[in-house]
C-alpha positions in Angstrom: 32.1 11.8 -27.2 31.4 15.0 -29.0 27.9 15.4 -27.6 26.3 14.0 -24.5 23.1 14.0 -22.5 22.9 13.8 -18.7 20.7 10.9 -17.5 18.0 12.7 -15.6 16.9 9.4 -14.0 19.8 9.3 -11.6 19.1 10.0 -7.9 21.5 10.1 -4.9 21.0 8.7 -1.4 23.1 8.8 1.7 22.7 5.8 4.0 25.0 4.2 6.7 28.1 6.2 5.6 27.6 5.4 1.9 27.0 7.9 -0.9 25.0 5.9 -3.5 23.7 6.8 -6.9 20.7 4.9 -8.3 19.9 4.6 -12.0 16.1 4.4 -11.9 16.0 3.2 -15.6 18.0 0.0 -14.9 17.8 -0.4 -11.1 21.6 -0.4 -10.8 23.2 1.2 -7.8 26.7 2.7 -7.5 28.8 3.6 -4.5 31.0 6.7 -4.9 34.4 6.0 -3.4 36.2 8.6 -5.5 35.0 12.2 -5.2 36.3 13.2 -8.6 33.5 11.3 -10.3 30.9 13.2 -8.3 32.7 16.5 -8.9 32.7 15.7 -12.6 29.0 14.8 -12.7 28.2 18.0 -10.8 30.4 20.1 -13.2 28.6 18.7 -16.3 25.2 19.1 -14.8 25.7 22.8 -13.9 27.5 23.7 -17.2 25.4 21.7 -19.6 24.6 24.7 -21.8 28.3 25.5 -22.3 30.6 23.8 -24.9 31.6 20.3 -23.9 35.2 19.6 -22.9 36.0 15.9 -22.3 37.6 14.6 -19.1 39.1 11.3 -18.0 36.1 10.5 -15.8 33.6 10.7 -18.7 34.1 7.2 -20.0 33.4 5.7 -16.6 30.3 7.9 -16.1 29.0 6.9 -19.6 29.6 3.2 -18.9 27.6 3.5 -15.6 24.7 5.2 -17.5 25.2 8.7 -15.9 26.0 10.2 -19.3 24.6 9.2 -22.7 26.1 9.9 -26.1 23.8 11.5 -28.6 23.6 8.3 -30.5 22.3 6.3 -27.5 20.3 9.0 -25.8 16.8 8.1 -27.2 15.2 6.2 -24.3 12.3 3.9 -24.9 10.7 4.8 -21.6 10.9 8.6 -22.4 10.9 9.5 -18.7 12.9 12.7 -18.3 12.4 15.7 -16.0 11.5 17.8 -19.0 8.4 15.8 -20.1 7.3 14.1 -16.9 3.8 15.4 -15.9 4.1 15.1 -12.1 6.7 16.0 -9.6 10.0 14.2 -9.1 8.8 12.2 -6.2 6.1 10.6 -8.4 8.7 9.9 -11.1 11.0 8.3 -8.6 8.2 6.1 -7.3 7.1 5.2 -10.9 10.5 4.2 -12.1 11.8 2.9 -8.7 8.9 0.4 -8.4 9.4 -1.0 -11.9 10.6 -4.6 -12.2 13.9 -4.4 -14.1 15.1 -7.9 -13.5 15.3 -10.6 -16.3 12.0 -12.5 -16.8 13.7 -15.9 -17.1 16.5 -16.7 -14.5 16.3 -20.5 -14.9 18.1 -22.9 -17.1 16.2 -23.7 -20.3 16.6 -27.4 -19.5 14.8 -27.1 -16.1 11.3 -26.5 -15.2 10.9 -22.7 -15.7 9.3 -22.4 -12.3 12.4 -23.7 -10.6 13.7 -20.1 -10.0 10.5 -19.1 -8.2 10.5 -22.1 -5.9 14.2 -21.7 -5.1 13.5 -18.0 -4.2 10.7 -19.0 -1.8 12.9 -21.6 -0.1 15.7 -19.1 0.3 13.6 -16.7 2.4 11.7 -19.3 4.5 13.9 -19.0 7.5 13.6 -15.2 7.7 9.8 -15.3 8.0 8.3 -12.4 10.0 5.3 -12.7 12.3 2.4 -13.2 10.0 -0.6 -12.8 12.3 -0.9 -9.4 13.9 -2.0 -9.4 17.5 -2.0 -6.0 19.2 -1.6 -5.8 23.0 -4.7 -4.8 24.9 -8.1 -5.9 26.0 -9.4 -8.4 23.4 -12.8 -9.9 23.0 -14.5 -12.0 20.3 -17.0 -10.5 17.9 -20.5 -12.0 17.4 -20.5 -15.1 15.3 -20.4 -14.2 11.6 -23.5 -14.8 9.5 -23.6 -13.7 5.9 -26.8 -15.6 5.0 -28.9 -12.4 4.7 -26.6 -11.0 2.0 -28.7 -12.5 -0.8 -29.1 -9.2 -2.8 -28.0 -9.5 -6.4 -24.5 -8.3 -7.4 -25.9 -6.1 -10.2 -28.2 -4.3 -7.7 -25.4 -3.8 -5.3 -23.0 -2.5 -7.9 -25.6 0.1 -9.0 -26.5 1.1 -5.5 -22.9 1.7 -4.4 -22.3 5.5 -4.4 -20.0 7.8 -2.5 -21.9 9.5 0.3 -20.8 12.4 2.4 -24.1 12.8 4.3 -24.4 10.4 7.2 -27.1 10.4 9.9 -24.8 10.1 12.9 -26.9 7.2 14.1 -26.1 3.8 15.7 -25.5 0.5 13.9 -25.7 -3.0 15.3 -22.4 -4.7 16.2 -23.5 -7.8 14.3 -23.5 -5.8 11.1 -20.0 -4.4 11.8 -18.8 -7.9 12.7 -20.2 -9.4 9.5 -18.7 -6.6 7.4 -15.2 -7.1 9.0 -15.4 -10.8 8.5 -16.6 -10.6 4.9 -13.9 -8.1 4.0 -10.9 -8.9 6.2 -11.7 -12.2 7.8 -10.5 -15.7 7.4 -13.5 -16.5 5.3 -12.1 -19.8 3.9 -10.9 -21.0 7.3 -7.7 -23.1 7.2 -8.7 -24.8 4.0 -5.9 -23.1 2.0 -3.2 -24.3 4.3 -4.6 -27.8 4.7 -5.1 -28.3 0.9 -1.5 -27.2 0.1 0.0 -29.1 3.1 -1.6 -32.3 1.6 0.4 -31.6 -1.5 3.6 -31.1 0.3 3.6 -27.3 0.2 3.8 -25.0 3.2 2.1 -21.6 3.0 2.4 -18.7 5.4 -0.9 -17.0 4.7 -4.6 -17.6 4.4 -7.3 -16.5 2.0 -9.7 -13.6 2.4 -12.4 -12.7 0.0 -10.1 -10.5 -2.0 -6.7 -11.4 -3.6 -3.5 -10.5 -1.8 0.1 -10.4 -2.9 1.8 -13.6 -1.9 -1.2 -14.6 0.2 0.5 -12.5 2.9 -2.6 -10.5 3.9 -0.3 -7.5 4.6 -3.3 -5.1 5.1 -4.5 -4.6 8.6 -7.9 -3.1 9.6 -8.4 -0.7 12.5 -12.0 0.0 13.5 -12.8 3.5 14.7 -16.1 2.9 16.5 -18.2 6.1 16.7 -21.8 4.8 17.0 -21.9 1.0 17.3 -24.4 -0.7 19.6 -22.7 -2.9 22.3 -19.3 -1.5 21.6 -17.6 1.3 23.5 -16.5 4.3 21.4 -12.8 3.8 20.7 -10.2 2.5 18.2 -9.8 -1.3 17.8 -7.5 -3.6 15.8 -9.3 -6.4 14.0 -7.6 -9.7 14.5 -8.6 -11.2 11.2 -7.3 -14.7 11.9 -9.4 -14.9 15.1 -12.3 -12.7 14.2 -11.8 -10.6 17.4 -11.2 -7.0 18.3 -8.4 -5.6 20.4 -8.8 -2.2 22.0 -6.0 0.1 20.9 -7.2 3.4 22.3 -10.3 4.6 24.2 -9.8 8.1 22.9 -10.6 9.4 19.4 -8.9 12.7 19.2 -8.3 15.1 16.3 -10.1 12.8 13.8 -11.3 15.8 11.7 -7.8 17.2 11.6 -6.3 13.9 10.7 -8.8 13.6 7.8 -7.9 17.1 6.5 -11.1 18.6 7.9 -13.4 16.2 6.1 -15.7 16.5 9.1 -18.7 14.7 7.7 -16.8 11.4 8.4 -17.5 12.0 12.1 -21.2 11.4 11.4 -20.6 7.9 10.1 -21.3 5.0 12.4 -17.7 3.7 12.1 -14.5 4.1 10.0 -11.9 1.6 9.1 -8.3 2.6 8.7 -6.4 0.2 6.4 -2.7 -0.1 7.0 0.0 -2.0 5.3 2.5 -4.3 7.1 5.5 -3.4 5.0 7.7 -5.8 7.0 5.7 -8.7 5.6 6.2 -7.4 2.0 9.9 -6.7 2.6 10.4 -10.3 3.6 9.0 -11.8 0.5 9.5 -9.0 -2.0 12.8 -7.1 -1.2 12.3 -4.5 -3.9 10.5 -1.2 -4.2 8.2 -2.9 -6.6 6.4 -4.3 -3.6 4.9 -0.9 -2.8 2.6 -1.4 -5.7 1.4 -4.6 -4.2 0.5 -2.8 -0.9 -1.6 -0.3 -2.8 -3.3 -2.9 -4.9 -4.2 -5.0 -1.9 -5.9 -2.1 -0.3 -7.7 -1.3 -3.5 -9.1 -4.9 -3.6 -10.2 -4.7 0.0 -11.8 -1.3 -0.2 -14.0 -2.4 -3.1 -15.1 -5.5 -1.2 -15.8 -3.3 1.8 -17.9 -0.9 -0.4 -20.0 -3.8 -1.9 -20.6 -5.6 1.4 -21.6 -2.4 3.2 -23.9 -1.4 0.3 -25.5 -4.8 0.5 -26.3 -4.0 4.2 -27.9 -0.8 2.9 -25.3 1.4 4.4 -23.8 4.5 2.9 -20.1 4.4 2.2 -17.2 6.8 1.7 -13.5 6.2 1.2 -10.5 8.5 1.2 -6.7 8.6 0.8 -6.6 12.2 1.9 -5.3 12.4 5.4 -2.3 13.5 7.5 -0.2 10.3 7.6 1.6 10.9 10.9 -1.6 11.9 12.8 -3.5 8.9 11.6 -0.6 6.6 12.4 -0.5 8.0 15.9 -4.3 7.5 16.3 -4.1 3.8 15.5 -0.7 3.5 17.4 1.5 2.2 14.6 5.1 3.2 13.9 4.7 4.5 10.3 7.6 2.4 9.1 7.0 -1.3 9.4 3.3 -0.5 9.3 1.7 2.6 7.8 -1.8 4.0 7.1 -2.8 3.7 3.5 -6.6 4.2 3.1 -9.7 5.1 5.2 -13.3 3.8 4.7 -16.5 4.9 6.5 -20.0 3.6 6.6 -23.3 4.1 8.3 -26.9 5.0 7.7 -27.3 8.2 5.6 -28.3 9.7 2.4 -27.1 9.0 -1.1 -25.6 12.4 -1.5 -22.0 13.3 -2.5 -22.3 16.6 -0.7 -22.3 16.9 3.0 -24.6 19.5 4.8 -21.5 21.6 5.6 -20.4 21.6 2.0 -23.9 22.6 0.8 -23.9 25.6 3.2 -20.6 26.8 1.8 -21.9 26.5 -1.7 
């Protein structure tokens, strides 16, 4: 090997007494049991501008993909540190969440879906708790009624605009109830489970109005009630499978700080913090690729929320800009198995992307 390139898509992790190298291009992982390979990789990395002198470890490092000969160094993905436009954390996420496994794991003589069915059967016994029920005072919401949502879809799409100018006024609990149900509720009842059960298939989830990875409904909704008639100010978890609220905290502290001083959100009638139950996704999708599913699920739900709220003639605003740990603490989640992903707000207001505070600063 007269010339070589160092694979810049290698990352190192330390976990449970193991020193592991990940090849983000292929998804392969390697344990380092012999320090001389690590020392050699470090030596080559820090002296890459000097003349190359081969060593006994180089063939093994090349076989593992740590080093690449000049002949094989042109990568179809092109993701190197030198030409990647974002920081290394983004590059690690982008490559680490790629699906690098073969697309066809089944025998050509079998039904090509055999592999997928076998996988589902293999994880059935490790099923986590699907329905989230937080401890605390729980009470049912008003019966849902979506009959008044007869406005045209085109009109709603055109009326939906981001607003940062809310009136700080109250809203009826019935509207909040309907919005929660239309966005996060069990809008199809148990028909999905019953229909599949009649065909000999067991499903763990239920259908909302938006699609969800694996029908797991891994996104939870936490209502921050600021100005809602017949509902005390506080933070509530929405039990989507029961259409009920559970009081999580009576205090709403440091909301503006948690939202990175986007203080206009405090004038909304309510906010909804969307979290992701990663333990659900880990169960069915044990690969970093599943993180994409968590983000996509929240994207579907936030758009549904926007359209339903707009149909109720409410102004809406959404953000992914917040202090993660502060928001997790507010809604009383651990930030590991369940983590905050997105925030939405709604209430009476003005169709204005600038808040009064921002206008004063301008």
